[in-house]
C-alpha positions in Angstrom: 0.4 -0.1 0.2 1.2 3.5 -0.9 2.7 5.6 1.8 -0.6 7.9 2.9 1.7 10.7 4.6 -0.5 13.4 5.9 -1.3 16.2 3.9 -0.1 18.5 6.1 3.1 17.9 6.4 3.9 17.3 3.2 4.1 21.6 3.4 7.2 21.7 5.6 10.0 21.9 3.1 7.5 24.4 1.3 7.3 26.9 4.1 11.0 26.4 4.7 11.1 27.6 0.7 8.5 30.4 0.5 10.8 31.8 4.0 13.8 32.4 0.5 11.6 34.1 -1.5 12.1 37.6 1.3 15.5 36.5 2.3 16.6 36.6 -1.4 14.5 39.2 -3.4 13.2 41.7 -0.2 15.1 44.5 0.5 13.9 44.8 4.2 16.7 44.7 7.4 18.1 42.1 8.5 16.4 42.3 11.3 12.9 42.3 9.3 14.4 38.7 7.6 15.3 36.7 10.8 11.9 38.0 11.5 10.4 35.9 8.6 13.0 33.2 9.1 11.8 32.8 12.6 8.1 32.9 11.9 8.4 30.4 9.1 10.5 28.1 12.2 7.4 28.9 14.1 5.0 28.1 11.3 6.5 24.7 10.2 6.3 23.1 13.7 2.5 24.1 14.4 2.0 22.8 11.2 3.8 19.2 12.5 1.5 19.4 15.1 -1.6 20.1 13.5 -0.5 17.0 11.0 0.4 14.8 14.1 -3.7 15.7 15.4 -5.4 14.9 12.5 -3.2 11.6 11.8 -4.6 10.8 15.5 -8.2 11.1 13.9 -7.6 9.9 10.7 -6.2 6.2 12.1 -2.7 4.5 11.7 -2.8 4.5 7.3 0.0 7.0 7.5 3.4 7.1 6.8 4.6 7.4 10.5 8.3 7.1 10.2 8.1 10.6 7.8 5.4 12.1 10.0 7.8 11.6 13.1 11.1 12.9 11.7 9.1 16.0 10.2 8.0 16.2 14.1 11.8 16.4 14.4 13.5 18.2 12.1 10.5 20.9 12.8 11.9 21.4 16.4 15.6 21.5 14.9 14.4 24.0 12.6 12.2 26.2 15.4 15.3 26.2 17.8 18.2 26.9 15.0 16.5 29.5 14.0 16.6 31.6 17.2 20.0 30.9 18.5 21.4 31.5 15.3 19.8 34.9 15.0 21.2 36.0 18.5 24.4 34.2 17.6 25.4 36.2 14.4 24.5 38.9 15.7 26.3 41.8 14.2 27.7 39.9 11.9 28.4 40.4 8.2 26.9 38.0 5.7 23.6 37.2 6.9 21.7 37.9 4.4 23.8 34.9 3.3 24.1 32.3 6.0 19.7 32.8 6.2 19.8 31.6 2.7 21.7 28.9 3.1 20.2 28.0 5.7 16.7 28.2 5.1 17.8 25.9 1.7 18.9 23.5 3.9 16.1 22.9 6.2 13.7 22.7 3.2 15.6 20.3 1.1 16.4 18.0 4.5 12.5 18.7 5.0 11.6 17.0 1.5 13.8 13.9 2.4 11.7 13.2 5.2 8.3 13.5 3.6 8.8 13.1 0.0 7.5 9.4 -1.1 9.4 9.6 -4.6 13.3 7.9 -5.3 14.1 10.6 -7.2 12.4 13.3 -5.4 14.6 11.8 -2.1 18.1 11.5 -3.9 17.4 15.2 -4.8 16.7 16.6 -1.8 19.5 15.0 -0.1 22.7 16.2 -2.9 20.7 19.9 -2.4 21.2 19.7 1.6 24.6 18.6 0.6 25.1 21.3 -1.3 22.9 24.1 0.9 25.5 22.9 4.4 28.6 23.3 2.2 27.4 26.8 2.1 27.3 27.0 6.1 30.1 25.2 6.5 32.3 28.1 4.8 30.4 31.2 5.9 33.3 32.3 6.8 35.5 32.6 4.0 38.3 34.5 5.7 39.5 31.0 7.6 41.8 28.4 5.9 40.8 25.7 7.8 37.3 25.7 7.6 38.0 25.6 3.3 40.4 23.4 3.0 38.0 20.7 5.6 34.7 21.8 3.4 36.5 20.8 0.6 37.1 17.2 1.8 33.6 17.0 3.2 32.4 18.3 -0.5 34.5 15.2 -2.5 32.8 12.5 -0.3 29.7 13.8 -0.5 29.8 14.0 -4.7 30.8 10.7 -4.2 28.3 9.4 -1.9 25.8 11.0 -4.5 27.3 9.3 -6.9 26.3 6.0 -5.4 23.2 7.4 -4.4 21.9 8.4 -8.2 23.6 4.5 -9.3 21.7 2.9 -6.8 18.1 4.7 -8.0 18.3 3.7 -11.1 19.0 0.3 -10.4 15.9 0.7 -7.9 13.6 2.4 -10.1 14.6 0.0 -13.4 13.8 -2.8 -11.0 10.3 -1.8 -9.5 9.3 -0.1 -13.1 8.6 2.6 -10.8 10.0 5.1 -8.7 7.2 5.6 -6.1 9.6 4.1 -2.9 6.5 2.2 -1.3 5.9 0.3 -5.1 9.7 -0.2 -5.3 9.9 -1.8 -1.2 6.5 -3.5 -3.2 8.2 -4.6 -5.5 10.9 -6.2 -3.2 8.7 -8.1 -1.2 7.3 -9.9 -4.5 10.7 -10.7 -5.2 11.4 -12.4 -2.1 7.9 -14.1 -2.0 9.1 -16.1 -5.8 12.5 -16.7 -5.7 14.0 -15.7 -1.6 15.7 -14.0 -2.2 17.5 -10.5 -4.2 18.4 -10.0 -7.8 22.5 -9.3 -8.4 20.8 -6.1 -9.5 19.0 -5.5 -6.2 21.1 -6.7 -4.6 23.9 -4.0 -6.2 21.3 -1.3 -4.9 21.2 -2.3 -1.1 25.5 -2.0 -1.1 26.0 1.2 -3.2 23.1 2.6 -0.4 24.9 1.3 2.5 27.6 2.7 0.5 25.9 6.3 0.3 24.9 6.0 4.2 28.7 5.4 5.3 30.1 7.8 3.5 27.3 11.2 4.1 27.4 9.6 7.9 31.1 10.3 8.1 32.5 6.8 8.8 35.7 5.2 8.9 38.0 6.3 7.2 36.4 9.3 5.9 35.6 10.6 9.1 37.9 13.0 9.2 35.8 15.7 7.6 33.2 15.8 10.8 35.4 15.5 12.9 37.6 19.2 11.7 35.0 21.0 10.2 34.4 23.1 14.0 35.5 26.7 12.3 31.9 27.2 10.9 29.1 28.9 13.4 27.8 26.6 16.6 24.3 26.6 15.3 25.7 25.2 11.6 27.4 22.4 13.9 24.5 22.0 15.4 22.7 21.3 12.1 25.5 18.9 11.0 25.6 16.4 13.7 21.5 16.4 15.0 20.0 16.5 11.8 21.6 16.0 8.2 24.5 13.1 9.1 21.4 11.3 10.8 19.3 11.0 7.3 21.7 8.1 7.0 20.0 6.6 9.4 16.4 7.6 8.3 17.5 6.4 4.5 18.2 3.1 6.5 15.0 2.4 8.9 12.6 3.6 5.1 14.8 1.4 3.1 14.7 -1.6 6.1 12.7 -4.5 4.4 15.1 -3.9 1.4 18.0 -4.8 4.0 16.8 -7.3 5.4 17.0 -9.0 2.2 20.8 -8.3 1.7 23.7 -10.2 3.7 26.6 -8.4 1.9 24.8 -4.5 2.8 24.1 -5.7 6.6 27.7 -7.0 6.9 28.8 -4.1 5.6 27.2 -1.8 8.5 27.5 -4.2 11.2 31.8 -4.2 9.9 32.3 -1.0 9.0 29.9 0.5 11.9 31.4 -1.0 14.9 34.5 -0.6 14.2 34.0 3.0 14.0 31.8 2.9 17.2 35.0 1.3 18.1 37.7 3.3 17.8 36.0 6.6 17.6 34.6 5.7 21.4 38.5 5.4 22.8 40.0 8.9 20.6 36.9 10.2 22.1 38.5 9.9 25.2 41.8 11.7 24.5 40.4 15.2 23.4 39.9 18.7 25.7 37.8 20.8 23.2 34.3 20.4 23.7 33.0 20.7 19.9 35.9 18.1 18.5 34.5 15.6 21.5 31.2 16.4 20.5 32.4 15.6 16.7 33.8 11.9 18.1 31.3 11.0 19.4 29.1 11.5 16.7 31.4 9.7 14.0 31.0 7.1 16.9 26.9 7.6 17.3 26.6 6.8 14.5 29.0 4.2 14.0 26.1 2.4 16.1 23.2 3.7 14.8 24.6 1.5 11.8 25.5 -1.7 12.9 22.0 -1.7 14.8 20.4 -1.0 11.6 22.3 -3.6 10.4 21.4 -6.1 13.1 18.0 -5.6 12.2 17.5 -3.5 15.3 15.4 -1.5 14.1 12.9 0.4 17.2 16.4 0.6 18.5 17.7 2.8 16.0 14.7 4.5 15.6 14.9 5.8 19.4 18.8 5.9 19.0 18.4 8.7 16.4 15.9 10.8 18.0 17.9 11.0 21.1 20.9 11.6 19.2 19.4 14.3 17.8 18.2 16.0 20.6 21.3 15.9 22.7 23.4 17.2 20.0 21.4 20.2 19.1 21.0 20.4 22.9 25.1 19.7 23.7 26.3 22.0 21.0 24.1 25.1 21.6 24.5 24.7 25.4 28.9 24.3 23.8 29.5 27.5 25.3 28.7 27.0 29.3 30.8 24.9 29.4 33.5 26.2 31.0 30.8 27.4 33.7 29.8 23.8 33.8 33.8 22.6 34.8 34.0 25.7 37.0 30.8 24.8 39.1 32.2 20.6 39.2 35.6 21.9 40.9 33.5 23.2 43.8 32.5 19.7 44.9 34.4 16.9 46.5 36.2 14.8 43.5 35.1 10.7 44.4 38.1 8.4 43.7 37.8 6.2 40.5 36.1 2.5 40.0 38.2 0.2 40.3 38.0 -3.0 38.1 36.3 -5.2 39.9 33.9 -2.1 40.6 33.1 -2.1 37.2 32.9 -5.2 36.2 30.5 -6.0 39.4 28.2 -2.9 37.1 28.2 -5.1 33.9 27.3 -8.1 35.9 24.5 -6.4 37.6 23.6 -4.6 34.3 22.7 -8.0 32.7 21.0 -9.7 35.7 18.9 -6.9 36.2 18.1 -6.2 32.6 17.6 -10.4 32.0 14.6 -9.6 34.8 13.4 -7.3 33.5 12.7 -9.2 30.7 11.3 -12.3 32.0 8.6 -9.3 33.5 8.5 -8.1 30.2 7.6 -10.9 28.5 5.2 -12.5 31.1 2.4 -8.5 30.8 3.2 -7.6 27.4 3.9 -10.7 25.3 3.1 -10.2 21.9 5.6 -6.4 22.5 9.0 -9.5 22.0 12.5 -7.2 22.4 15.6 -8.7 21.0 18.2 -10.6 22.8 20.8 -8.6 20.9 19.0 -5.3 22.1 18.5 -5.8 25.4 23.1 -7.3 25.5 23.5 -3.4 24.5 21.9 -1.7 26.6 22.7 -4.2 29.7 26.8 -2.8 28.4 25.4 1.1 27.9 23.9 1.2 31.4 26.1 0.0 33.6 28.1 3.0 34.4 24.8 3.3 36.1 25.2 1.3 38.4 27.9 2.8 39.7 26.9 6.6 40.0 25.3 6.8 42.6 25.9 5.3 46.0 23.5 2.6 47.2 22.6 -0.3 45.4 18.9 0.6 46.2 19.5 3.6 44.3 21.5 2.1 41.6 18.6 -0.8 41.2 16.7 2.1 40.8 18.2 4.0 38.4 18.4 1.4 36.7 15.1 0.2 36.2 13.4 3.6 36.1 16.0 3.8 32.5 15.4 0.7 31.1 11.4 1.4 32.0 11.5 4.0 29.9 13.4 2.5 26.8 10.9 -0.4 26.8 8.2 2.6 27.0 10.4 3.9 23.5 10.8 1.0 22.6 6.9 0.0 22.1 6.7 3.9 20.8 9.1 3.3 17.9 7.2 -0.2 16.5 3.8 1.7 16.4 5.9 4.2 14.3 7.7 1.7 11.9 5.1 -1.3 11.7 5.8 -4.7 12.1 10.0 -5.5 12.2 11.4 -8.2 9.7 12.7 -10.9 11.9 16.4 -11.0 12.1 17.8 -13.5 10.1 20.9 -16.7 10.9 23.3 -14.1 9.8 22.1 -11.0 11.5 22.4 -13.7 14.6 25.9 -14.5 13.8 26.7 -10.9 13.1 25.0 -9.8 16.3 27.8 -12.2 19.0 30.4 -10.6 16.8 28.8 -6.6 17.6 28.2 -7.7 21.5 31.9 -9.0 21.3 33.0 -5.2 20.2 31.1 -3.8 23.3 32.5 -5.8 25.9 35.8 -5.1 23.9 35.1 -1.7 24.5 33.6 -1.2 28.0 36.9 -3.4 29.1 39.2 -0.9 27.6 37.5 1.7 29.2 37.6 0.0 32.6 40.9 -0.5 32.3 41.8 2.8 31.5 39.4 5.0 33.6 40.7 2.2 37.2 44.4 2.4 35.4 44.8 5.6 33.9 48.5 5.9 34.3 49.0 1.7 33.6 50.8 0.3 30.6 47.2 -0.1 28.4 46.6 3.6 28.5 50.3 5.2 28.1 50.5 2.8 24.9 47.0 3.8 23.5 46.9 7.6 24.2 49.2 8.2 21.4 47.5 6.6 18.8 44.2 7.0 20.0 45.8 11.2 20.4 46.2 10.4 16.4 43.2 8.9 15.5 45.2 5.8 15.0 45.6 8.1 11.8 43.1 6.6 10.0 42.1 10.5 8.3 45.9 11.0 6.8 45.3 8.7 3.7 42.2 10.0 3.1 43.5 14.1 3.5 46.6 12.8 0.6 43.5 11.4 -1.0 42.1 14.3 -1.7 44.7 16.8 -1.7 45.7 14.6 -5.0 42.0 14.0 -6.5 41.6 17.9 -6.2 44.2 20.3 -5.0 43.1 23.4 -2.5 42.7 26.1 -3.9 46.2 28.3 -3.9 45.4 31.4 -2.4 44.5 29.2 1.2 47.5 28.1 3.0 47.6 24.1 2.4 47.5 22.1 5.3 49.4 18.9 5.8 48.1 15.6 6.2 50.1 15.2 9.7 47.8 17.8 11.3 44.6 16.4 10.5 45.8 13.6 13.7 46.0 16.4 16.0 42.2 17.5 15.0 43.9 21.4 14.7 43.4 21.0 18.6 
């Protein structure tokens, strides 16, 4: 059945697009131009709220995923526009900034609300081009120009993969409607049990597109180094555009679930990115650079979840990551004050290795007990064991944060309860998810092993910060494991930076200019 997206929400991109007209062609003052953008932000958010009410009254026959993403984007747009108006007060080029910002928001809104694959491809490409103008807002900063240059090359390579994948999918289904493409895939699977070579290739190219646009290893360097753009641009990038890869994977989940090669790519590349980026993040001092490495790791985690078929977990992760990163970047200026306040409190001694391992054991046991209770109360809403294993590892540190075992278990229970509610809500938004295949179950074991290794390494470093492991690992992690150097040299060789810009040597990128 084709998507029946509520008609109101499909107007969201047009609100941002129409707001471009007075900005581009009007002769009003800068203050009035900002009021035009603010009005678009409030109108877009009000429109989506009305669409939510309309969807609740009309029943379940609508694109719930697209509507949920439209709600998220309209909220981020409202906050970022308002923050930008204060952040850029007195700056030159505000009209240019507003045009690029509204163009980016309109393109992103088209990506999540459209039901045609070619429209999705075009809007995704336009969002990347508009973002490039935002990243190079300060023309007099050489580093901003160089890093945007690297991102431009990676994004254009991703666009080529995306275009080829779209052509293959449309030719196979003889229709560019996304719902019709997924119906064709379902029919093909019922007849033959597997995808044809062209569909397999299309999925692999789609995965490569997401990997390139989500700043996964080894093309992650541009995301880490693009820190000279205005702070609201960083919030838009990390909370919005980077997460589009996760949305596209959720949109094409039935197709992804029938492509073993694509699943393996997501788990291997996403898992390694999450593992290595998490270790590198521990060595960073700059708050924005730490947040950038965190985004790199979180996107790897999200891709791994999709590769394992944990689509409900991936959707909850996408929403939570977007909201957190928007808040973290927009409040980055308060970091110094927060550190000063924390210095007033008595510092607790670091946890020992035995305490950290005990916390993991308690979390695993508590998650298992809660799963038994959940299965008895709501047997129709089954939660994959892999998702529970990830929760146990991720929430284990909470068992050490408070004094007293009852406080610890109470906090852990509340957090797990919140996730379970969100899991059920995500299941409603996404609909019935396909069961994990035998390959995904085997890949799940590899993923759990990766997370256990990461947890144990971080536990050893926190328990023994001056130990042999920390001393040997720190230089490599501080240099980003030298993973960005080869891509940097390659990009400069394929397309050198303009001569009027100061050249940046590849060796400098290892330290992120931090």
